N, C-alpha and C positions, 0 to 999 in steps of 0.2 A: 531675784528670780521668783516668779509666781508659779506655784505648783498646786495641783489638785489631785485628790485621791477619793474614789467612791467605791465602796465594797458593798455588795448585796448578796445575801444568802437565800437559799430556798430549801424546802424539805421535800425530798423525793425518796421513796422506797425506804423509809426509816433512816435516812441519812441526811446530813447537812451537806449541801453542795454549793459551790460558788456560782451564783447566778450572774453576777456582773462584777467586773473589776476594771474600772476606768481610772487611768492615771496618766499624768504628764511628767516629763523629766523634772527632778531626778528620781522620782518614785518608781518602784517596781514591786510586784507582788508574786510570791511563789507559794504553791501548795506543798506543804511539808508534812501532810498527814501520813502517818505510818500504818495505822490500823484502819483499813478501808471498810471494815465491818462496823466500826464505831460511828455513832452519830456526831461525834466531835470533829469539827473541821479545824485544822491548824494551818494558818497562813503566816508567812513571814514577810514583813514589810522591809524592803531593801531600798537603798539609795545609792545612786552613782556619784553623789557629792561627798566630799570628805567630811562635811558637817554643815551646820547652818551658818550662812554668810550674811554680811551686811545687806539689808534691804530684802531679804527673803521673806516671802509671805506664803505660808502653807495653809491649805484648806483640806480638811479630812472629814469624810462622812462615812459612817458604817451603819448599815441597816441589817439587823439580825431578825430574820423572819420567824413566824410562829413555829414552835417546837424545834428550833434550830439551836445549835451550840457552836460557838466560835471562840477559838483562842488565837489572838493576834500577837505574834512575836516580832522582835526586832533583830537585825543582823549584828549590830555592834553598838558600842558606846556612842552616844549622841554628843558631838563636839559643837560648842558654840564659839565661833571665832571672834576675834577682836572687831569691834564696831564703833561707829560714832553715833549713828541714828538708831540702830537696833534692827531686830527681826521679830516676826510674830507668827503665831500659829493658832488656827481655830479648828476645833474638833467637835463634831456632832455625832453622838451615838444614839441610835434608836433601837430599843429592845421590845419586840412583840411578845405576846402572851406565851408563857412556858418556854421562854428562850433563856440562853445563858451566854455571857460574854466575859472573857478574861483577857486583861491587858496588863502585862508587867514588863515594860520596856527596859532595855539596858540602861545603866546609869547615865546621867547627863553630866558633862564635863564643861563648865564655862571657862573659857580662856580669859586672859587678862583683858579688861576693858570691854568685855562682851555685854550686850544688852538684849534681853529676850523677854517676851511676854506671850502667854498662852491662855486661851479661854476654852474651857471644855464644858459642853452641855450634854448630859446623859438623860434620856427619857426612857422610863421603864414602867412596867405594870406590876400588879400584885404577884403575879406568877412568874415573873422573870427574875434572873439572878445576875449579880454583878460582882466581879473582882477587878479592882482598879488600883494600880500602885505606881510609885515612882521612887527613884533614888537620885538625890542631888548631891554631888560632890563639891568640895571646896575649890576645885579647879585642878590644874596640873601640879599636884603636890610635889612631885620629884623635881619639877622645874622651879620650885620656890614660889609658885603662884597660888598661895593659900589665901582665898577670899580676895583676890585681886580683880574679880569681875565687877562691873559697874552696877548691874541690876538684873535680877531674875524674879519674874512674877508669873505665878501659875494659879489661875482661878478655875475651880471645878464646881459645877452645880449639878445636883442630881434631882430630877423631877420624878415623882412617883404618882401616877394617875393625874398628871398635870398640876401637881402640888410640889413646891420646892421643899425637900426634906433634908438635904445636906448641902452645905456650902463650904468648900475648902478654899482658903485664900492664903497662899504661900508667897510672901514677898521678902526678898533678901537684897538689901542695898548696903554693902560693906562700908562704903564711903560715908553713909549717913546714919549708920547704926552700929552699936557695939555687938558684933555677932557672938562674942564670948560672954556676954552679960548673963546674969541670972534670968532664967526664962527663955534664953536663946540657946546657943549651942553649948555653952558652959564647958569649953575645953575640947569638945568633939569637933570633927571636921566634916563628917558625912551624915546625912539624914535620909530617912526613908519613911514612906507611909503607905498603908494599904487600906482600902475601903471595901468592905464586904457587905452586900445587902441581899438577903434571901428570906422571904417571909416565913418559910417553914423551918428555918435553921434553929437548932437547939443552942441558942446564944450562950447561956450560962455554962453548959458543958464545954462548948468550944472555947470559951474564955479560959477555963481551967486548963484545957489541953494546950493552948497556946502559951500560957504562963509557964507550964512545965517545960515546953520546948525552948522558949526564949531564955529561961533561967540557966540553961546549959550553954548559952553562947557567951564567950569571953569578950570583955571590953565592949559590951553593947548595953545601952540603957534603953528601956522600952516601956511602953504603956499600951494597955489593951482596954478600950472603952466601948460600952454599948452605944450604938448609933441611935439617932432619934426615932428611927423605925427599926424593925427587926434586922439586926446586923451588927457589925463590929467595925471599929476604927482602930487601926494599929499604927503606932509611931515608934520609930527606932532611931537611935543616935549611935554612931560608931566612928571608926577610923579607916575602914577599908570598904571600898565600893563593892567588890566582889562578894565579900561576906554578907553585906546587907541585901544584895540582890539574891544571893542563895537563900537567905532567910525568907524573903518574900515568896520565892518559888516553893520552898518547903511548906510555908504556911498555906499557900494556895492549894497544895495537895492534901492538906488536912481539913479543908473546908468542903462540906457536902454541897453538891450541885443538884439541880432538878433532874428527874429521871431521864429527861431528853438527852443529857450529856452521856449517859452510860448505855443507853439502849443500843443493842446490836441488831444488824439486819438479819 
């Protein structure tokens, strides 16, 4: 199935509003904003499909206008079903001046013999802010499908003022690599990462705060690194998807955003 999603925001009366939401099956978009006075618009990306199937091709585009703040949520875990040829997804995010975007989707669960590739391009300016994360599981652990998927590839590029500043390349092929080797998973089964870019953020102070929080998490190995531009890259290894997803959401709440996010009407 080929599916498209295009979201556009606009800034009206000190609030972020949904200007356009074009989607084809299985996509759906719902506005789940609770505080109507806040400038932060919360949208939930839903799907009528049980997961990504053989031959699926998804195209997603999100345009966050100037002075807008958007948080894009997902409805449930993303399941990648068994495939022979695979499925793919392309995502384009464009952040205008003084805008903010947060995307922390539910964990991805690759089933046995699944093959999936994703390419993400994010364009932002000096005054925009980004929180972008993901959680990848080993598969259906309780079904005995620990790293039984064929291939998972997720490439993320972040461009700041038309200059490539961050390139994340996650490739896991259990049949061709020892996922438990040193420098790989080393006995862990789940991994997560979060990318935070904000030119006015106090990176050093935030790094200490995140270390204090993550040190309190049991059975989680983590690293917090300064990004090539002002921001942080956080990586987590663990054994439970819900724990890692909760960690990413908590971290996001600890990260300052532009004033556009908190302005009230």
